[in-house]
C-alpha positions, -999 to +999 in steps of 0.1 A: -047-546+828-030-576+813-063-588+798-068-554+780-033-555+765-039-591+752-072-581+736-055-552+717-028-575+704-054-600+692-072-572+673-040-560+656-032-596+645-067-600+630-065-567+610-031-576+597-042-611+586-073-596+569-051-572+548-028-601+537-058-621+525-073-593+505-039-586+488-036-622+478-071-622+463-064-590+442-030-604+430-046-636+418-073-617+398-047-597+378-036-610+343-001-625+342+027-603+328+049-620+301+085-623+308+111-605+287+119-636+267+082-639+258+079-603+243+077-601+205+108-590+187+101-555+172+135-547+158+125-560+124+090-543+123+083-525+091+059-496+094+036-486+065+035-449+057+017-427+031+040-412+006+038-386-023+060-380-052+067-346-067+082-334-100+102-301-100+088-274-123+087-237-129+060-222-107+048-186-108+044-172-073+011-158-061+013-133-033-019-125-014-022-090+000-047-068+018-047-031+026-066+001+029-072+026+001-062+062+004-062+091-021-029+100-037-041+134-052-055+153-023-055+190-016-070+214+009-085+245-007-077+279+009-084+314-002-055+338-006-077+368-013-109+384+001-143+383-017-178+370-018-180+333-029-197+326-062-204+291-076-183+280-106-193+257-134-209+234-108-223+240-074-197+241-046-211+212-027-196+181-011-198+151-035-198+171-067-173+159-093-151+183-114-129+176-144-094+190-146-095+227-153-131+233-142-138+262-120-142+250-084-151+283-068-150+319-078-148+350-055-163+383-067-134+403-082-153+432-098-135+460-079-101+444-084-107+439-121-117+476-126-087+488-107-065+466-129-081+481-161-074+516-148-037+506-141-034+493-176-049+524-191-024+546-173+004+524-184-007+527-220-008+565-217+027+565-202+041+547-231+022+569-256+037+600-241+072+587-248+066+580-285+078+614-298+111+611-279+115+575-291+110+585-327+136+612-324+163+596-302+157+559-310+141+557-344+151+520-350+127+507-323+101+535-323+077+515-346+077+485-323+067+508-294+040+524-315+025+491-325+026+480-288+005+510-278-020+505-307-026+468-299-028+474-262-062+464-246-068+475-210-092+446-205-069+419-217-038+403-203-009+426-208+016+415-235+054+415-231+072+447-237+092+452-270+128+441-271+153+468-262+187+464-277+204+498-271+217+506-236+206+542-238+171+533-248+168+509-218+180+536-194+154+560-210+126+535-205+136+527-170+139+564-160+103+569-170+091+540-147+078+519-176+094+487-163+082+494-127+046+499-139+048+468-161+057+445-132+033+461-108+005+454-133+017+418-138+015+413-100-021+426-100-029+402-128-015+373-108-035+384-078-067+387-098-062+351-109-064+339-073-101+349-072-108+318-093-098+283-081-097+256-108-095+218-104-059+208-107-070+172-116-103+153-121-119+144-089-145+150-062-151+178-037-149+158-005-157+187+019-172+221+013-167+245+042-181+276+025-213+285+007-222+310-021-228+345-007-203+340+021-176+367+025-143+349+024-113+362+042-077+354+032-064+320+045-099+307+049-103+270+043-129+263+016-129+225+015-110+194+004-106+181-031-097+145-038-086+130-072-095+096-087-060+081-083-058+060-051-030+041-034-032+008-014-006+003+013+002-033+021+030-054+035+050-084+023+074-107+041+111-110+035+105-142+014+079-125-008+100-093-012+124-110-036+096-121-060+080-087-067+092-055-084+078-021-093+056-023-123+040-056-114+002-058-120-020-065-090-056-079-091-077-063-065-112-069-052-136-060-024-154-088-005-181-063+006-190-045-026-178-070-052-156-044-069-129-059-091-101-038-105-064-038-113-034-018-099+003-015-104+031-015-078+047+020-078+069+018-047+085-009-025+098+002+008+131-011+022+125-002+058+110-031+078+079-024+099+088-029+135+055-044+145+050-069+117+086-074+105+073-069+069+081-044+041+056-018+028+044-020-008+024+007-025-001-002-052-016+026-074-051+021-086-075+044-105-112+039-103-141+063-097-158+036-077-131+036-050-133+056-018-107+064+008-106+041+038-121+009+022-101-023+024-092-044-006-077-078-010-056-088-040-031-111-057+003-103-071+016-125-098+053-124-088+084-138-104+087-175-115+106-198-092+125-223-113+130-260-105+108-261-074+081-283-060+051-272-040+047-290-007+021-288+020+036-267+047+031-294+073+056-316+055+085-291+061+102-293+095+116-264+114+151-276+103+140-272+067+139-310+060+113-334+047+110-371+055+117-394+026+123-431+022+159-441+014+167-478+011+136-486+031+146-463+060+128-430+069+154-403+065+154-365+068+164-348+036+176-311+036+156-288+012+158-251+005+125-231+011+120-206-017+086-192-012+059-196+014+022-195+006-006-197+031-008-235+031+020-246+009+057-239+004+079-239-027+112-257-021+143-269-040+161-301-033+135-327-041+142-348-071+120-370-094+114-403-077+118-391-041+091-407-019+081-379+005+065-393+036+032-375+046+040-367+082+013-368+108+012-359+145+033-382+167+057-393+139+087-372+150+105-404+160+100-420+126+135-412+114+158-442+112+130-468+113+121-492+086+091-481+065+073-491+034+048-472+013+012-480+018-002-503-009-026-486-033 
């Protein structure tokens, strides 16, 4: 038993000795580490940096926008009367263009027109029957009534009645239902006009829901008519909002079709969009080549920013400072951002002769160190 314990101790001593020998060999192979007094003195090290100099100037802002086109003039066509549909000046088909005032669609109004002619004829006869009394009791205005009857045409729009100055004459005309018949016929004339729909503006019939020969009932949808004036809705940031105004011209283009046109800002919204934190801007553009739903991109030449310099955006820190060289030391200089472009920013606060350090990744600790511009 004692022999076994001695053998275990000898084995443990051997393993420990082996570990010590290996550790000494590894330590001797490692390079020597210099002492603190042997380290080079870096307190006077001067770092070379790239710099740029800028000169303040008046720069016109350029605001890039994008948005979708939609029609401004857009109406749904409905019938207020009943009749058989008849084509107007052009076929009532989707895609057909009409000029302002052209007949879009016409409903057969033969029966209504004949009934109107009959009403006018009875009205003419009613006034003619009153002429003898008018010549006797109201001779001053009798000739005007007689001329009205003679010029009256049952197939033409009814003219206004003669002026009545005397109170008794007005009571006499009213008692014989002349005014009542007159306004009843005017109502029929107005209704007859609803059998014809004319284009309220120049544009295109986008949808046609009815065809010639169809019996149209009141309140039936006939189609959709869209004008040539379109509107682009886009959004600008708070910084850009101060540099645009209504009336500014906008250059627009389509990357797909190659279309190039111009528009004008008609409205600027003051309510911020909750999703994008931007403000809506509406640009009106007129072109027969446009279609609702397509996307356009554009540029707005905004107001001119005075006394600014244009810096790459990576030179501006989150604290609105840039790194400059002052007395050989890298120092943060406060500037005022005026306008942000996609890759650059317009700022105030940089003067002629300021050496702006071109920051790179990992140079956030550069402030306070000695620097010198890189030699050309």
